[in-house]
Structures are given as structure tokens and as C-alpha cells.
N, C-alpha and C positions, 0 to 999 in steps of 0.2 A: 503493500499500499506506500501510495506516496504521499510524502509528510506535506503539511502545509507551505513549510520555507521552502521545499522542493517545487511547488506548486507556482506561489510567487514567481521565485527566481526562472522558473522556466517564460511565466505567462510574462515578464516584462521584458526578455530576452528577443519572445516571440514579437512583442509590440517593436523593439528594434529594428528585426531585421524585416519587419513590416514598413517600416520607414525609410530603412533603405532601399527597397523595393521601390515605393511610391518615390523618393529624393532621386532614383537613378532614371524614372521613365521622367518625370518634370524637367531632369537637365536633358534628356534627350529631345522633349518638346522645343527646346531654342536653339538644338543642333539643325544645319541643314538637312534637307531630308535624304538628301544624297549620301549624307555620314550615316546617319542617325539608321538608318534601314538598313545597313549593311553590318552593325553592330550584333554579335550575338549576343541574346540575353544569356546576361550571367549567375550563378548560382548565388546566394548570398552565405555564406558563414560566419559564425563567430570563433576563435582561436585564441589558443591561450601561450604567450609568449612572453620574454621579459624586455626584449629590445627590440621590438618590430611593431608598430601599430595600424599596417595594413600591407595586404598585397592582392596581386594579380596574377593570377597563373593561367597562364595562355593556355595550355595543354587542356587542363581542367573546364577551362571558361568559368573562373570561380572567381570572385571578390572577397576576399575576408577583413574582417576587423580585428583588431584586439579587443578580447572579451573583458578584461579589466579597463582599458583605456573607456571602453562605450558605458561600462557602467558608473565611471566616476567623472565624466567631464559631460561639457554641452550638449547639446545637440549643433550647435554651430560649429562647436570643435570636430563632433564628428563626421558633420559635412564636407568640413576643408577636407578631412582624411578621405572620404569617399571618393570626392571629386579628383584628387590625386590618384587613385587607383584607376578612376575611368579614364582621366590622362594618359594612365599606361595600357589600357587595353584599345585606347583609341592609336596607340602609337604603334601598339603590334598588328592591329585587326586592319588599319585603314593606310597607313604608311608602310606597314610592312618593316617595322625594327628589328626583329628577330633575323631577318633575311638580309640586311646590310650590314648585320655584324656591328653594331650599334651599341653603347655601355645603355643601361638602363633609363638615365635621364640625359641621352645625345638629343641631338638636334630634331628628331622624329616625335620625343615625350614634351619637347619645347613648343613644336609647332601646336601639340594637342592642346596642351596647358592656352595658348593663344587661342585657341577656336573655343575652349571653355571660359575665357576670360579670367583666370587664376594664374597667381605665380610658381613659377617654376620652381619650387622648393625642393631640393636634393640632398638637404642635411643629414647625416646619419642618424642623428639623435631630432628628432623633429619636433619643433614645440609650436602647440598650437597660438594661434596667430592671438588669441584673445591673452593668453597669458604672457606675449613678446612685448603685445603692447601694455600691458598692465603694471611690467616687470619694475619692479623700485630701483634696484641695483643700477637699471642701465638709465633710470629718469635722474638718481642723483651724480649720473657721470655727463650729465645734459645740463649745462649751466642755467639755461632757461628753464626747464622745466625744475632743475632744485628750486631755482628762487620762488615759482611759483605754488611747490609743494611747500615751502618756508611759509609763505601768506595762506594759503589755504588752513596751515596750521594751526597760525595766530588767530585767524579769524574765527578759531574755536573759545576766544576768548571770552571771560564772563562781563567785560566792558565793554557795553554795546557801541561805543563809538569807534571804541578799537578795532572791534569786529567787523562793524561795515567798514571801513576804511582798508582794514587786510584783504576784507574779499573783492573789496571795488577796485585794489590795486592790482591784485591777482590777474581780474579781468581784464583790465589796460594793458598790463604788459602782455597777456595774450594775445591783445589785437595789435599792439605793438610790432609782436612777434611776427603776427599773420601778416600783417601790411610789409615788414622787410622781407621776409620768404616772396610774399607775392610780387613785388616791386624788384627785386635784387637775385634772385636764385633762379636760373633757366631752366633747371633739371630738378626736378624734385621728385622722390618716392612717395606713392600714396597706397592706401592700403583700405580692406573693407572687411567690418565685422559687424556680427550679429548683437543689438544690445536686449533687454529685456528677454522676457518668456514670450514663446507663441502662443496666439491666443485666437479662439473661434471668433469674435469677433471686437473690431475696435471699438473703445469706446471713445466719447467727445474730448474726453483728456489725455489720452492717449495719442490721439493725434494732434492734439495742441502743444502737448511736450515733445514730440516729434517734431512741429515746425517751429519752436522757439528753439531747441537747439540747430537747427539750419540758419535761421535769424540771426544767432548771439553765439553761437560757438564755431564758427567756422568750418561744417561738416556740410557736407550733401546727404540726404535721406531719401529712403526709397521704401515702401512696406512689397515684403517678398511672402508667397506662400511657401509654405516649410510643413516638414511634418511634427507634428506633435505627440514626440511617445507618449506623455503622461496619459491623454485623453486616448489614444490611438487613432487619430486622423488628422485630417491635416488642420495647418490655420496659418496665422498671419506674425509676421514678428518685422521689427524695423532693423535696416540694414544702415549704418554710415560708413561713409567715407571723405579722408580728408590725409593727412600727414599724419604721424605717429601720435605728435606730441597733441594735435588737439584730436585727437581718437582718442588718447588718454581722458585729457582733462570733460571733454563731451559725453563719454560713458560715465566717468563719477559723477558728472551733474546728473546725469538721468537718475541712477540708482540711489544717489543720495535725495532727488525731489523725491521721488517715488517712495523710500522710506518715510520720507517728510508727512506725505499727504496721509500715508498709511497710519502714521501715528498719532496725527492731528485729528484726523475724520474717528479712529476708535476711543479717542478723549471727546471730541463733538457730538457724536451720536449718543453717545454713553449719559453725558447731560440734558440733550434733546431729548433722547428717547424716540431712536432715529431710526429705522430700519437700512438696508442698503441702499434703497431706491435710489434716494438721493447725493449717493456719495458723489456722484458724476458732478452733479451741480457744485458738491463742496470742492472738489480737485480743480475744476475746472476757474474757479475763484481764484484760489489758492495760487493757480499759474499767469492769471490774468495780471494779478496787482503784482505776482512776483515780475512780469516783462514791462510792468508801467515803472517799477525800480531800477530795471536795465536801461530803459528806455531815456529815463531821468540820467541812470551815469552816459549814457552816448553824448549827450547835451554838455555836461561837464568836463568829455572828452576834448572840448576845443580848448581848455586852458595848457591842456598839454601837447598842443599841436595836432592830434590826432583829428581825421576826419570822422563826423558822427556814424557814418556806413565807411567799412571797409571795402577799398572796390571789388567787384567778382572776380574770382578768381579763375581765368581763363584754362590756367593747366589743371586744375581740380575737375573744373567742368568737362574739359576732353576727356578726363579718363572716366569719369562718372558716366559718361554719352559712349565713352567705347566698352563699357563694364554692363549697361544696360542700355542697349541701341532702339528695343521697342518698349518705348514708356509712354504713355496714357494718363491724362490727367481728367478726373472726373470730380465735377464739382457735387458737393453736398448740399443735403436740403437743411433747413433752418427746423431746429427743435426747441417745443419748449422746455423750460426748467423754474425751478422755484429761484426767483430773484433775492430772497429774505437768506437763503443759504450759500449761493452764491457770491453774496456780498460779505459774508461772514468768511468765506474763504479767502474771499480778496485781502482783506484786512490784514489776516494772516499773512498770505502771500506778501506783500509788503515788508515784512517783517523779516521773510525769509533769508539765513546767508548761508552760502554754500560754505562748509568746511571742510579740514579734513577729520576723519575719524581715530586718527592716530595722534599720539604726541611725538615733536620734535625739539629737537633743541636747537634754537634758533638765538639771535643776539636781540632780540628784541625786533621790535614793529616801526621803531622811530628809523633805524637802518636801510631796513628795504623799501621805506616808503618813500622816502629821496632819490 
């Protein structure tokens, strides 16, 4: 007789394998028909290994992912490894890499990555992009990111004025850095990463938060169809694109605001004895108030010789259009909401201060604000 633990384990892995098949079919839908129709439908398996995350077996027509990896990483990380293995399949079956005497990460593999619009990362020890973006060690080797991190740590100050000043200065420094890159760097590297969890239905506050990141944190964003392994069915998730520094800050801001909304709504709903039906109105209000605050900061940038709006990043736009050549924009419809709950959230949003959740040693705020 199977134990409950065994049944639970096999159900999770069944959903993961189903998700890999779904992601594979979804990937093929974006490829040229002349390529996708020539690929052999692979079998998907999970395997146990210590130093290998994925593999494509040409002779068995099989794509395998590391069992421990898929059980302990986000779906975005899993998709990243899967696409890498699909690139190997394309290199072998479409470009004939095995018959050309190429290495596994040779010219055919690079061409397959170009078709899939992914980076041909061929390192022996693969590091998921999400982990690489959030790598604190690397961040401390980057002077701009190091200073931004210190300012965000100072923004946790109990002194309201000091916290506000540090958070505003961190964002101003990010804007100066973005402006300098746009105007002075001819060749920059861009990345794309998923943030948040896949949802079956996007809510107004989730869409607002995505647009806020795009307008104020120097990234591009798009909602993608991905598989939700927790629910066993497809959903949508936000993908943001930008430089490594901007992705790190934008993803941190996204998660920070989501946590802030969740904790404040729990407190507010308990006081007002509200159900979850009006949570979106409250969250939308918080985001409205926070954006008003950001727009006011933009006006104050003029004193530091920064434009209120950083110029359009044409290099990022080119990368984004390359990654997503088939983009449609659909207008939304107006939805009724509770004005009082929205306004209560808005007042809270105007007090929101983005800060680091860890303690860091600094020399104090004075030197960083000068």
C-alpha cells in the first residue's frame, strides 16, 4: 500500500512533468512552423544527479530535469533549464549538430538559442538567472548597487525624515545611473526574469504594480502564459527585462510592495471586519498613493539636474522587441470600486518607504546623501 507521503510526492512530480509538456508545446507555438513540425515530441523525465540540472538525449528523444532542482526552485528557474534543453534538441534535430562534429554548445546550439531568444549559457555549473540577479556578493562588487543597497538599508530608520530621504536618494541614484547608461554605453547586456507567482486571473492591483515598475524603475514588462504547478494548470506571470542592476531593484521593489500590501490589508481588514472581496480596492489605493509620491520625487529631481522623465532606452526597447516580436496591447474596461477603502489605501501608500530587510553597516546617511 502506498504511503500518503509517496502519493503526495508522485502527485507533485506528475504536475511538474505535465507542466514541462505544456511549456514545451507553448514554446513550439512561437517557433516557425518549418522548425516546430520537424521536432520529435520528447518524453519528459525527472532524474537524480548531483551536478547536472538538465539533459537532452538525442538517441532516446528524451528531455530530463534534475528531480531535486525542480522540487526546490521556482517555475521560472525550471523554465530556464527546460528552454536550454530544447535548444539542444533543435541543434541536434534541425541543424544536425551530431553529424557536424560540433561540441554540445557549438554554433548550432547558439543558433537554436537565438531562435528561442534565450542566452546560450554553457557554464558547467548552471546558476539560475533569478539567483544571479539577486546575488548579494556580486552586488557589493558594483559601486552603484553597493551604494543603493546601503541607502535602502538606511531607509529602515525609525526616523521618518531620514528614512524618506534615504529611499528617495536611492531612487535618484538609480535614475542617474540609468541616464548615464542610456547616454553613454553603446553596448549593454540585458536580461529577462519572471517575478511573482503565476496567477489564473490578473487583478487590477497586480496590473497597476507591473505598470508602476515599468514607469519608474527602468524595466520593460509583459504578462506571459506559463504553467502553474501548484494548481496544475496554465496561468500568467509578469516578466521584466532590463540591465542586471535595474532588474535587481525592480524585483526587490515588487516583492517589498506585495508584502507591504498583504500585511497592511490583514491589519485593516481585521479592524474593519472586511472579507477579502475589497482587498483589490485597498491595494490599488496603496499603489496610487505610492505613485503620487514617486511623481513628486520626480519634480524634485530638477534641483539635481535630472530630467523628470529619463529618456526612452532604445537599446532596451530593441532587446524587448527581439525577445517578444508578437506583442498585442488590449485596452481594459473600467471597474467599479469602493472609494472609501481605496482612499484609505492611498493614504497608506503615501507613507510607503522601500527599504532593505537586512541590517548593513554604513557610515550613516549624511555621506550617502551628499
